[in-house]
C-alpha angles and dihedrals in degrees: 000000000000116000134180118206122192132200142169105066122132147119120309136162122250111280092029131115140238134179122213124200130195124188126191123209141164126074097342122170100167139356118210124179117001125193151166124235130179138204124199121197111285093007136102121256110265136191115255102176141337138196130197124221090262093049105261109149137206128190139189111248091240092064104033111127093016105059127051125194122202139160140208106213091192090060097036086235134138123196135201117200108196118193133174090024120200131203087249090063087069107121146106107280118213128194119221132191139177104221137182108217131180097290108008149021119239148146119263135194133206123225095258132249125227119241115188123184117192124205 
């Protein structure tokens, strides 16, 4: 059973930094694109950043220059380094990955980790 487990959320003051991690486990053959999404109260879930298996990245305009996504394929882990955090970055952050398992390919989500940025 494929699982994604996130860590690294918390409370930080505006201008501060946090680093999120997400590790995939459980019958994995290949991991394709991995990404981070976020959902603030009353808003739709939105893409923050994504990274392909060969390292091509994509960012939401609102985080360009402040956030960096990276991955360690040997550890089945994706990271999100968040710098210069703003109160509007407050949200639940979800990891997403497209994974080839033993019998199928599918998209998987982590449980979410809360990021709160105080002004």
